[in-house]
Every structure is written in C-alpha cells, then in structure tokens.
N, C-alpha and C positions, 0 to 999 in steps of 0.2 A: 634433544628437546623437540617435542612435536609442536607444530604450529597450530594455533587455534583454528577452528572452522572458519572458512571464508577469509582467511588471512590474505591470500593472494588477490582476491577481489578488492579488499580494502587498500592494499598496496597500490593496485592499479588506479584507484581513485586519487590516492595521494600523488601518484606520478602525474596524472592529468592536472591536478591542482598546481603542481610545481611548474608545469609548462604554461598553464593559463588558469589563474584562479577565477572561479565563477563570480559573477557580479553579486554584490550584497542586495538585500531586499528582493530576492527572487522568491518564487514559489518552489519549495523544495519537496520533491517526490522521494519517499523512502519506502522500503518494503522488499517484496520478493520479485520473482521473474516476470510477473505481469507488467511490472514497471521496467525491469531490465530490458525486456524485449520490445518495449515501446520506444524504439530507437529514434523515431521521427516525431516524438511527442511535441516538440516545439512547433511543428507545422500545424498541429491540431489546435494550439492555443496561441495564435499570433499576437494577441493583445497582452500576453503575459510573458515574463521571463521565467523559464522553467529550468531548474537544475535537477537532474535525475540521478539519484543515488540508490536505486533499487538494486539488490544483488540476488541473483538467481538461487532458488532453493532454500532461501532463508525462512526461518520461523521467527515468531516474536522475540524469544530469548536472544537470538543472534542480533537482531536489530537493537534491542535494549543494550546488549553487550558493546555495540559499536556506536552508540549515540555520540560519544566524545569525538569520534572520527568522522561520522557522516552527517551530523547536525550542528554540533557546537561551533565548528569553524566558520560556518557560512553566513551567519546573521540573516537568516531568511525572514521574509515578512509573513510567511505562512508555511506550515508543514502539512503535507498530504500523505496519508499512510495507506498502503495496500499490503496487508500482511495478516496472517492468521489461518489462511487456507492450508498451508503446509503443516501447521501445528496438529491438525486432525490426523494426518498420516503418522504422526508421532504419538498417537493415542491420547491427545489432549481432549478434555471434555469441554462443553460450552462454558462452564464455570471457570475452568483454568484459562481458557482463551480470554474471557472477560477480565480476569485478574491481570493477565499479561498486558492487555491493551491499557488498562488503568496504570500499570507500572510504567509502560512506555510513555504515556502522557505525562505522568509525574516526573519522569526523568528528563523529558524535554523541558518541562516547565521549571525545573530546578534552575536551569540557566536562563531560560526565556519565560519568565512568569506570565507575560501577557500575550504571548504569541498565539494567533489563531491556529487551531489544529483541526483538520478534517480527516475523518476515517471513512474509507470506502468499504461498502458491504462485501462480505466474502462471496465470491462468485460461484454459481453452480456449474462445475466442470463435469462434462459427461463421464470422464474417466474416474471421477470420484463420487459417482452417484450414491454409493452406499453411505457417504458421510453427509449427504445433503440435509436430512432432518436435523442433525446436530448443528450444521452450519447455519441453517435458518434460525434455530434457537439462539445460537451465539449472536447472530445479527440483531435479533430482537432485544436481547439483553444489553448489547453494546449501545444500540440506539437509545434505549431507555436510560442507561447510565449517562450518556453524553448530554441528555437533557438537563442533568444536574451539574454539569461542569461548564463554567463560563467560557465563552469564545471557542466552543468546539462545535463541529457539525458532523452529522452522519449523512453520507451521500449514498443513497440507495440506487446503485446501478444493477443490482442482482435481479430485481423483479422484471426489468426490461429485457432480460435475456431468455424469457420464456415465450413460446408461441401462445396464441389465444386459447388453445385448449390445454395449456399448462405443461407442455413438454419443453425441455431445454432446446433452444435453437441449435441446430447442428452446423449450419453454414457460417457461423461466426467463430468457429474454432479451427485451428490447424489440425493436421492429421493425428497429432498426439491426443486430441480430445481434451486437452488441458490448457493450452495457451491459445489466445485469441488471434484472429487475423484482423485486417484493417476494418472489416465490417463490424467486428465486435468493438474495436476501439472507437469507431464512429458513434456507436450507441453510447458508450461511456462519455465521449466528448460532450455530447449534447446535454447530458445530465450533470456533468461536472462543472461546465463553464460558469453557470451562475454562482457557484460556491467559491470560485477562485478570486483571490484579492487582486 
C-alpha cells in the first residue's frame, strides 16, 4: 500500500499535536514551503498567535486533501493561505488554480462557515520566471473572485517583490532562487500584519 503524498509531513504535525496541542483561536497558516520555511514566523507577528501548518512542495490539491488534518482540528480564528505557486510546475492554468482556490475555501467553510480567510498572492520566484505571466493572471483572477466572497481578503505581497524598474529583487531569495530569506519575509510581514486578526 503506497502512502499518499506528504503522508509523513502530516504525521509529523499529528505527533507535534499529541505532544502539545496548539491554542484555539490562533491564526492558522497553511500552504507550501514558503510557510514551512518560515520557522520563526511567530517572532514576526508578536501580537498574534500563529500556528504554522505549511508543508513543503504542496500544491492546492494536496492542501485540499488534508483539510481535515491541518485545519479542522484547530478551531482557528483565521486561516491564511500561501499555495498555488507549485501548481504551475504541474502544468495548471490560471483558471485551474482559481478553481482550486475556490474549492479550498469551500472546503474550509464547510466546517467553519464564518471563518475569515486570507489568500496571499503567488510570488514571483526568479527560478520560475517562465510562469510569471500565468501567475500574475491567476493572482488577478483570485483577487477578483475574493471580492465576491464574504470575509475573505487578498493579500498582495507579490508587487512589493520587484525593484522600481520592474525586475524581481534578487537579494530577498536564498541561493535556490525560489525560497525567501529574512529580507523577503520582512517585506511580507509589513504587508500582512494589517490583515491578521
């Protein structure tokens, strides 16, 4: 019997929970490695209680798949999503990514109908430059869709990651040109803070 994708990561969360269950009414971060790697996220948001359940390499279908494991148990006061970037490397179109985001929100709202949900724009990673036009299109479509869904917000961190002449900042990324360093997270922190409950 083959284990489903990211089975081990989810078991790791369950083990952490069994040792110390996270506080209720926290701000729950879910999504891919941009969150997983933000190990010291709590220090960036001292006024909030953050529970980080991002798992590296995930696309939206994986997160949707594990909603019962990484969202439902925690009774969060808000869910913040960073996911969708990896979907493009799996040949998703902006339209598919949009539909997946909608499905994820619907799945969260199935158990928590009134919970505020924030979606963070898909970031322009230098190593994924060829996908950036599609990513920008997906971001616009998602932002537009969220206007029509109550208690959701679109957090645009992506635009702040370019220099004045429209090039992606290089000094905010690690050597892999995919994941951000502390400088990148500091840019996100400033933009995200006002949206957190």
